[in-house]
C-alpha positions in Angstrom: 101.1 91.9 91.6 103.1 91.8 94.8 102.3 94.3 97.6 105.3 95.1 99.7 104.9 96.8 103.1 107.5 98.2 105.4 106.3 98.8 109.0 108.4 100.7 111.5 107.7 101.1 115.2 109.5 102.9 118.0 112.0 101.1 120.1 111.2 103.3 123.1 108.1 105.3 124.1 106.1 106.5 121.1 105.2 110.0 122.3 102.5 110.4 119.5 100.7 107.3 120.7 101.3 107.9 124.4 99.8 111.4 124.1 96.9 110.4 121.9 95.8 107.5 124.1 95.5 109.9 127.1 93.5 112.4 125.2 91.2 109.7 123.8 90.7 108.1 127.2 90.0 111.3 129.1 88.1 113.4 126.5 86.3 111.3 124.0 83.1 109.4 124.4 83.9 105.7 124.6 87.5 106.4 125.6 87.1 104.4 128.8 87.1 101.3 126.7 90.5 102.1 125.1 93.2 100.1 127.0 96.1 101.0 124.8 97.1 102.6 121.5 100.1 101.6 119.3 101.5 103.0 116.1 103.6 102.0 113.1 104.6 104.1 110.2 103.8 102.2 107.0 105.2 102.4 103.6 103.6 100.3 100.9 104.2 99.8 97.2 103.0 97.5 94.5 105.0 95.7 91.9 108.3 97.4 91.4 107.2 100.7 93.0 109.8 103.3 92.1 112.5 100.6 91.6 113.9 100.7 95.2 113.8 97.5 97.2 113.0 97.4 101.0 116.8 97.1 101.6 117.1 100.5 99.9 114.4 102.1 102.0 116.1 100.9 105.1 119.1 103.0 104.2 117.0 106.2 104.0 116.3 108.0 107.2 112.9 109.1 106.0 111.7 105.5 106.1 113.8 104.0 108.9 116.2 105.1 111.7 117.9 102.0 113.2 118.6 104.1 116.4 114.9 104.5 117.2 112.9 102.0 115.1 112.2 98.4 114.7 111.1 97.3 111.3 109.2 94.5 109.6 109.1 93.8 105.9 106.0 92.0 104.6 104.8 90.8 101.2 101.5 89.6 99.8 100.1 88.9 96.4 97.6 91.7 95.9 94.7 90.6 93.7 93.3 93.4 91.6 93.2 97.0 92.7 95.5 98.8 95.1 94.5 101.3 97.8 95.5 104.1 95.4 92.4 103.3 93.3 90.3 104.9 95.9 87.7 102.1 96.2 86.2 101.8 99.7 89.0 103.7 101.5 86.7 105.4 104.0 86.5 102.7 106.6 86.7 99.7 104.3 88.2 96.4 105.3 91.9 95.6 105.3 92.5 92.3 103.6 92.5 89.4 106.1 96.1 88.6 105.1 97.3 92.2 105.4 100.2 93.1 105.9 101.3 89.8 104.4 104.0 87.3 104.9 106.9 88.4 107.2 110.0 88.5 105.0 112.6 90.3 107.3 112.9 92.2 110.5 115.5 93.4 113.0 113.6 91.6 115.8 113.2 87.8 116.0 109.6 86.9 116.4 108.1 83.6 115.2 105.9 83.3 112.1 103.0 85.6 112.0 103.8 87.3 115.3 105.9 90.0 113.7 103.0 92.4 113.0 101.7 91.9 116.6 105.3 92.4 117.9 105.6 95.8 116.1 102.1 96.8 117.4 102.6 96.2 121.1 102.3 92.4 121.3 99.4 89.9 121.1 95.9 91.1 121.8 95.4 90.6 125.6 92.6 88.4 126.9 89.3 90.2 127.3 90.3 92.7 124.6 89.9 93.2 120.9 92.3 95.1 118.6 91.2 97.3 115.7 94.0 98.0 113.2 93.4 101.2 111.3 95.7 102.0 108.3 95.4 105.7 107.5 97.0 107.2 104.4 96.7 110.5 102.4 94.1 110.6 99.8 95.3 111.3 96.2 98.8 110.2 96.9 100.5 110.5 93.5 103.8 108.7 94.3 104.7 105.0 93.9 105.2 104.5 97.6 102.1 105.0 99.8 103.2 106.3 103.2 100.8 106.4 106.1 100.2 105.3 109.7 99.0 102.0 111.1 97.2 102.5 114.4 96.2 99.6 116.7 93.5 100.4 119.2 93.2 97.9 122.0 89.6 98.0 123.2 87.8 96.2 126.1 85.7 93.4 124.7 82.6 94.6 126.5 79.9 93.8 124.0 80.2 97.1 122.0 80.9 96.8 118.3 84.7 97.3 118.2 84.8 98.6 114.7 82.2 101.3 115.4 83.8 102.3 118.6 87.3 102.5 117.0 85.8 104.6 114.2 84.3 107.0 116.8 87.5 107.3 118.7 89.8 107.6 115.7 88.0 109.4 112.9 87.7 113.1 113.5 84.2 114.3 112.8 83.8 117.0 115.6 85.6 118.4 118.6 84.3 115.5 120.7 84.7 112.7 118.2 87.9 111.3 116.8 91.6 112.2 117.0 93.7 110.1 114.6 92.3 110.4 111.1 91.1 113.4 109.2 88.4 112.1 106.8 88.9 115.1 104.5 92.6 114.3 104.0 93.0 110.6 104.7 91.6 107.3 103.6 91.5 104.5 106.1 91.0 100.8 106.2 90.3 98.6 109.3 90.6 95.1 110.5 89.3 93.7 113.8 91.8 91.3 115.5 90.7 89.1 118.4 93.0 87.3 120.9 
């Protein structure tokens, strides 16, 4: 079964990410290791979804606004279960090939650089990126809509996945900001430069 993902990122300043990174750096334990935060809206479906193609989604303002977004269309062959099946969605691993092969975009980036281009560029030297895909639990529709966050962390010997979890997943007033574990599932991938 083919998994199709549409990622959109802001052309200008993403105020959600810009505000969140400041709060995380100044108020959360471990925030000093957070160098940058980037965000994409993601829309994923499997097989035929609801019958609309990515070209159809790009015509709908809910998914993409050409005045403020860049987009990337990705596809991969998803073996077995989808995220909707609920298996290991509380911090499980994103597939190494996720989001898949770049199929189309409004920006011209070579090969596999499209996902990085939408998420702030390549991982800087001395840093590690943790990609965190967050999506609503129990989503009944054929298109799973969520947020893909990229946390750029100093590669300072701390376990990046644990630090990203502490910064992103809200478990108390002093821990986490981006993901509500009562409402969201999330999957992660560590990306090195």
